[in-house]
N, C-alpha and C positions, 0 to 999 in steps of 0.2 A: 510695822516700827521705819523710822528714817533715820539716816545718818546725814546729821544736819553740820551743813559746810558753818566755816567761820564766816561772818559778814551778816545776813541776814536774821532778825528776830524768830523769835519760836511762832510768834503770831504771824510770822510773812511765811512760817511754813503751813501752817493752819490754812493760812488764805489759798494758798496756791494748793495745797488739796480738796477746798472748795469748791475751786475753777477746774479742777481735773476729774471731779466727782459727782459734779451740780449737788453735793448733800452740803446743807449749811450747819447740821448740826453734829461738829467734830469740837472735840479735845484733846489735851497732850498731860504726860504722866510726870510735870514737873519743868520750869522753866528754863532752858539755856540762853543767858547772857549771848547776847549778837556775836560777842567775838568767838564765844566757847563755839566748840565743834563737840556731834558726837551721839548719842545714843538720846533719842525724843520719840518716846511711844505715841502714840498718836491712836484715837478711838473713833471709828467711822458712825455717825448713825446715833438715832438717840437711844435707842437698848444697849448700845457699847458705852456711849459715856456716860451710864448709868455706873460703870462698871470702873471707870476709872479712876477712882478712891481707890482700888487695891493695889493698884501699881504705885500712885504716887507717895503711898506707905512703904515702900522697898527700900532697902538698902542701897546704896550707890559706890561706883568705883570711877575713880578718876586717875587722868595723868596729866599732873602739873607742871606747869614751867614757871619755875621763879628766878625774876632777875634781884638779886640780891645786891645791895648796895647804895639804894633810893626807897621813896614811899611818896606813893603817889595818893592825891584825895579819896579818889574810889577804890583804891588797895588792887586795881591791876592797872594794866598798859592803857586803857583809855584814858584816864583821868590825868590830871597835875601834878609835876612831882613837887611837893610840899618842901621834901627833906632829901638831902643827899650826902651820904657818908666819905664825904674825900677822906677824912683820916684813915678812914679803912680802906679805900683806893689807892690815895697815895702815899700814906706817911707810914702806913702800917700792911702786914702783912694780912691778907683776908682769911677767915677763919677756917681751920684746919678741917678735913675732911671727918677726922674724928670727932673734933665739936659739932661739926654737923649733923653726923649720928646720931651722938647724946642727945642733942635739941630735937630731933626729930622721935624719937624714940619717948619722949618727956610727954610728947601729943596724945599718946595709945589709951585709950580708957575713956570712962565716962565723964562727962564735963559739963560746964556752961558757956555757951558762947554767947558773948554781943553781938547782935547781926550788924553789919556795917549800913553807916546812914544810904550809900548807894544801892539800895535794894528795893523791891516791889512789896515788900512787907506793907502794910496799911496803919496809919497811925490818924485816929480819928478821922478814916475814911479818906487821908491822903497819903499816897505810895510815897514810901520815905525818900526816893530817889528826886523825884520831883518838888520835895522841900530841899534837899542838897543843891540842888540846880540851882534854888533861890537863895543861896547861902546860909540855908538856916540849919540846926542841929537842935533834935530834940532827945530825950533821956532814951534810951533803949531796953527792954527789959532783956537781960539775959536769958537763951533757952538750953533747954536740954539736949546736948546732944552725944553720941558715942563716937569715939574714930576706933575702929577695928583691928587695922592695919594701919602702917603708915613707913613705906620704904624708897630709900634713895635710889631713882632706876642710874643718874650719872651725878657728876657734881665738876665745873668746870669753871671756878670764875670767873665774871658773877652769876655766871646759869646753876640753875639747880634743878632737876626733873626729879619730881618724886612721884609715886602708886598713893593713892591712899584711897581705903574702905571703910565707908561711914554712913550712918543711919541720914534719914529723909533729914532733912532742913538745915544740914552742913552747909555754912560757907565755905569754899576753899580759898575763896580771897580773904578772910578772916585768918585762916589759917597761915596763908602767905604771909601776911601784916604780921601775926602773933610771932612767926619762928624768927621774923626779920629782926622783931623788938627782943626775943631771947638771944640773938647773936649779937645784938647790939651794933649792927649793920642798915637795921633796915631792911624790907623788901616787899615787894609786890609781884602781882601774877601778871605775867607775860603771856603763856597760852594755859588752854584747859582743854581737854575732850573727855567726856562720859561715857566711859569705856562698857558700863554695866549697870540694870538696874534691876536687881533682882537675880536671878538667874539667865535673864536675856544681854546679850552682849552684842556690842555693836556690830559685828563681822556677820549678824543676823540680818544686818539692814541694810535698807535700799537706799540708796541715792537720787532725787527728784530731778 
């Protein structure tokens, strides 16, 4: 188990492991975006990679930092700001904590979530983020997910930190965008740490 820092891609971590172990057959149980950090479960060797799917399907836990008052095209801090809520920032009071708490609680439960354009999901053999970088947008089919827990850790406008326990396949960037829509001020994902995959915690992981 690797504690991935912010910066390298998940594939960068796999390549480093290949150099360290001199083993080519290495996989991981779920991609983390380059700006994200946290738990990355890796399987080293042919026999281990055959078992990786059972880890991919496990539930996940994240600590997410959201920036309220703006929207980016990628739903996270790496994207271009496409809308800013000047009315919320300058002319009116930001959403009160009790309003934010109520909105957060409304996300708990089974639901359909539309994957963001900036994602690694494939459409006709092409990753959606490749199409997004070309300025193309395609129709995406909503996927069934479940949010088991979602709680506020801290809120100091415009920064909101939450903990999310969810099923596999959940996009935390989309939760940030959807929460911003629900609050009427917009939001994007500023930081993300994956803290658990199933029963495995980031505190057990090593840094390369």
